[in-house]
ZALOTI-915326 format. One record per residue: residue in one letter; y, z, x of N, C-alpha, C, O, CB in turn. Coordinates in steps of 0.1 Angstrom, whole numbers, plus 5000, padded with zeros to 4 digits. Each point is the difference from the previous one (the first is absolute). Glycine has a CB too. Layout:
BEGIN
A / Y / Z / X / Y / Z / X / Y / Z / X / Y / Z / X / Y / Z / X
...
END
This chain:
BEGIN
X / 3231 / 5249 / 2305 / 4990 / 5010 / 4996 / 4996 / 5007 / 5013 / 4998 / 4994 / 5010 / 4995 / 4992 / 4971
X / 5006 / 5026 / 5018 / 4996 / 5008 / 5012 / 4985 / 5005 / 4998 / 4996 / 5002 / 4989 / 5028 / 5006 / 5015
X / 4970 / 4993 / 5007 / 4985 / 5004 / 4999 / 4999 / 5015 / 5002 / 5009 / 5006 / 5006 / 4983 / 4972 / 5002
X / 4998 / 5027 / 4988 / 4998 / 5015 / 5002 / 4995 / 5002 / 5014 / 4994 / 4991 / 5006 / 5000 / 5013 / 4970
X / 5010 / 5008 / 5029 / 4996 / 5003 / 5014 / 4985 / 4999 / 5003 / 4996 / 4997 / 5011 / 5023 / 5018 / 4988
X / 4973 / 4988 / 4990 / 4985 / 4999 / 5003 / 4996 / 4986 / 5001 / 4990 / 4997 / 5007 / 5007 / 5024 / 4981
X / 5009 / 4970 / 5004 / 4997 / 4985 / 5001 / 5004 / 4995 / 5013 / 4992 / 4992 / 5006 / 5011 / 5005 / 4971
X / 5009 / 5008 / 5029 / 5003 / 4995 / 5013 / 4991 / 5005 / 5010 / 4997 / 4992 / 5010 / 5026 / 5007 / 4983
X / 4973 / 5014 / 5006 / 4991 / 5006 / 5010 / 4986 / 4992 / 4999 / 4995 / 4997 / 5011 / 5016 / 5027 / 4986
X / 4984 / 4974 / 4992 / 4987 / 4992 / 4998 / 5001 / 4987 / 5007 / 4991 / 4995 / 5007 / 5005 / 5016 / 4971
X / 5016 / 4982 / 5020 / 5002 / 4987 / 5007 / 5000 / 5000 / 5014 / 4994 / 4992 / 5007 / 5017 / 5001 / 4974
X / 4996 / 5017 / 5024 / 5002 / 5002 / 5015 / 4986 / 5004 / 5006 / 4996 / 4995 / 5010 / 5028 / 5012 / 4987
X / 4968 / 5002 / 4995 / 4987 / 5004 / 5006 / 4991 / 4988 / 5001 / 4992 / 4998 / 5009 / 5011 / 5025 / 4982
X / 4997 / 4969 / 4998 / 4992 / 4988 / 5000 / 5003 / 4990 / 5011 / 4992 / 4994 / 5006 / 5006 / 5010 / 4970
X / 5015 / 4994 / 5026 / 5004 / 4991 / 5011 / 4997 / 5005 / 5013 / 4995 / 4993 / 5009 / 5024 / 4999 / 4977
X / 4982 / 5021 / 5016 / 4997 / 5007 / 5013 / 4985 / 4998 / 5002 / 4997 / 4997 / 5012 / 5022 / 5019 / 4985
X / 4972 / 4987 / 4994 / 4986 / 4999 / 5001 / 4996 / 4986 / 5004 / 4991 / 4998 / 5009 / 5007 / 5021 / 4975
X / 5008 / 4971 / 5009 / 4997 / 4986 / 5004 / 5005 / 4996 / 5014 / 4994 / 4992 / 5006 / 5007 / 5003 / 4970
X / 5009 / 5011 / 5028 / 5006 / 4996 / 5014 / 4992 / 5006 / 5011 / 5001 / 4995 / 5011 / 5021 / 5004 / 4979
X / 4970 / 5011 / 5007 / 4992 / 5007 / 5010 / 4986 / 4994 / 5001 / 4991 / 5004 / 5008 / 5022 / 5017 / 4989
X / 4984 / 4969 / 4995 / 4987 / 4993 / 5000 / 5000 / 4989 / 5011 / 5008 / 4991 / 4999 / 4988 / 5015 / 4977
X / 4995 / 4995 / 5033 / 4998 / 4990 / 5011 / 4986 / 4996 / 4999 / 4992 / 5006 / 5007 / 5027 / 5004 / 5008
X / 4977 / 4980 / 4979 / 4985 / 4997 / 4999 / 4995 / 4994 / 5013 / 4988 / 5001 / 5002 / 5014 / 4995 / 4972
X / 5007 / 4998 / 5035 / 4994 / 4995 / 5012 / 5000 / 5011 / 5011 / 4994 / 4997 / 5010 / 5015 / 4980 / 4983
X / 4996 / 5034 / 5005 / 5000 / 5010 / 5011 / 4989 / 5010 / 4998 / 4995 / 5003 / 4990 / 5030 / 4994 / 5011
X / 4971 / 5009 / 5011 / 4990 / 5010 / 5000 / 5006 / 5014 / 4998 / 5010 / 5003 / 5006 / 4976 / 4982 / 5010
X / 5007 / 5022 / 4976 / 5005 / 5014 / 4996 / 4988 / 5010 / 5000 / 4991 / 4998 / 4992 / 5028 / 4991 / 4994
X / 4983 / 5021 / 5023 / 4989 / 5010 / 5000 / 4999 / 5008 / 4987 / 4989 / 5004 / 4996 / 5014 / 4997 / 5027
X / 5008 / 5000 / 4970 / 5001 / 5008 / 4988 / 4993 / 4992 / 4988 / 4997 / 5006 / 4990 / 5025 / 5005 / 5018
X / 4975 / 4976 / 4993 / 4994 / 4993 / 4989 / 4985 / 4999 / 5002 / 4993 / 4996 / 4992 / 5029 / 4992 / 5005
X / 4973 / 5017 / 5015 / 4985 / 5000 / 5003 / 4994 / 5011 / 4992 / 5006 / 5010 / 4997 / 4997 / 4982 / 5026
X / 4984 / 5005 / 4974 / 4993 / 5011 / 4992 / 4996 / 5011 / 5011 / 5001 / 4998 / 5012 / 4990 / 4986 / 4970
X / 5004 / 5026 / 5013 / 4996 / 5012 / 5009 / 4989 / 4995 / 5010 / 5000 / 5003 / 5011 / 5006 / 5014 / 4970
X / 4984 / 4976 / 5013 / 4989 / 4995 / 5008 / 5005 / 4990 / 5010 / 4994 / 5000 / 5011 / 4991 / 5005 / 4970
X / 5024 / 4987 / 5016 / 5005 / 4991 / 5011 / 5008 / 5007 / 5010 / 4999 / 4997 / 5012 / 5002 / 4985 / 4971
X / 5006 / 5029 / 5014 / 5008 / 5007 / 5010 / 4990 / 5008 / 5009 / 5002 / 5001 / 5012 / 5018 / 5001 / 4972
X / 4969 / 5003 / 5010 / 4989 / 5007 / 5007 / 4993 / 4991 / 5010 / 4998 / 5004 / 5011 / 5000 / 5010 / 4971
X / 5000 / 4974 / 5013 / 4993 / 4990 / 5009 / 5009 / 4996 / 5012 / 4996 / 4998 / 5011 / 4990 / 4992 / 4969
X / 5027 / 5008 / 5017 / 5010 / 4998 / 5010 / 5000 / 5011 / 5010 / 5000 / 4997 / 5013 / 5014 / 4990 / 4971
X / 4987 / 5026 / 5012 / 5000 / 5010 / 5009 / 4987 / 5002 / 5008 / 5001 / 5003 / 5012 / 5015 / 5008 / 4972
X / 4973 / 4986 / 5010 / 4988 / 5000 / 5008 / 4999 / 4989 / 5011 / 4996 / 5002 / 5011 / 4993 / 5008 / 4968
X / 5017 / 4979 / 5016 / 5000 / 4988 / 5011 / 5010 / 5003 / 5011 / 4997 / 4997 / 5012 / 4998 / 4987 / 4970
X / 5015 / 5023 / 5015 / 5010 / 5005 / 5011 / 4994 / 5009 / 5009 / 5001 / 4999 / 5012 / 5018 / 4998 / 4973
X / 4974 / 5013 / 5009 / 4993 / 5011 / 5008 / 4990 / 4993 / 5009 / 4998 / 5004 / 5012 / 5005 / 5014 / 4970
X / 4989 / 4972 / 5013 / 4990 / 4994 / 5008 / 5007 / 4992 / 5011 / 4994 / 5000 / 5011 / 4990 / 4998 / 4969
X / 5027 / 4996 / 5018 / 5006 / 4993 / 5010 / 5006 / 5010 / 5011 / 4999 / 4997 / 5012 / 5007 / 4985 / 4972
X / 4999 / 5029 / 5012 / 5004 / 5010 / 5010 / 4989 / 5005 / 5009 / 5001 / 5003 / 5012 / 5017 / 5003 / 4973
X / 4969 / 4996 / 5008 / 4989 / 5005 / 5007 / 4995 / 4989 / 5010 / 4997 / 5003 / 5012 / 4997 / 5011 / 4968
X / 5007 / 4974 / 5015 / 4996 / 4988 / 5009 / 5010 / 4999 / 5012 / 4995 / 4997 / 5011 / 4995 / 4990 / 4970
X / 5022 / 5016 / 5017 / 5010 / 5000 / 5011 / 4997 / 5011 / 5010 / 5001 / 4998 / 5012 / 5017 / 4993 / 4973
X / 4980 / 5021 / 5010 / 4997 / 5011 / 5008 / 4987 / 4998 / 5009 / 4999 / 5003 / 5012 / 5012 / 5011 / 4970
X / 4979 / 4981 / 5011 / 4986 / 4996 / 5008 / 5004 / 4990 / 5010 / 4995 / 5000 / 5012 / 4990 / 5004 / 4968
X / 5023 / 4986 / 5017 / 5002 / 4990 / 5010 / 5008 / 5005 / 5012 / 4998 / 4996 / 5011 / 5002 / 4988 / 4970
X / 5010 / 5024 / 5015 / 5008 / 5007 / 5011 / 4992 / 5009 / 5009 / 5001 / 5000 / 5013 / 5019 / 5000 / 4972
X / 4970 / 5007 / 5009 / 4992 / 5009 / 5008 / 4990 / 4993 / 5008 / 4996 / 5004 / 5011 / 5008 / 5012 / 4973
X / 4990 / 4973 / 5012 / 4991 / 4992 / 5006 / 5006 / 4992 / 5012 / 4992 / 4996 / 5009 / 4996 / 5003 / 4970
X / 5025 / 4998 / 5020 / 5005 / 4993 / 5011 / 5005 / 5009 / 5011 / 5002 / 4996 / 5012 / 5005 / 4986 / 4972
X / 4995 / 5030 / 5013 / 5005 / 5010 / 5010 / 4989 / 5005 / 5008 / 5002 / 5006 / 5011 / 5016 / 5001 / 4975
X / 4969 / 4991 / 5010 / 4988 / 5005 / 5007 / 4997 / 5015 / 4998 / 4992 / 5006 / 5007 / 5014 / 4977 / 5010
X / 5000 / 5023 / 4972 / 4997 / 5014 / 4998 / 4987 / 5002 / 4992 / 4995 / 5011 / 4997 / 5030 / 4993 / 5002
END
C-alpha cells in the first residue's frame, strides 16, 4: 500500500519538528518579549559598567 504525498509530508514535518526540540538547550527564540527585553537591558547595563570601569582606571 502506498501513502499519499500529503501523508508522507505530514509525517516528515512531524518528525522534523520533534527532532528540533532540545528541552535542555537555551534558545533566544523561545524567550518571551519581556525576557528578551530584560536580557538586552542587562547587557546594556554591563556594557555601561565596563565603560565606566575603563574610564575610571584611565584617570580621564
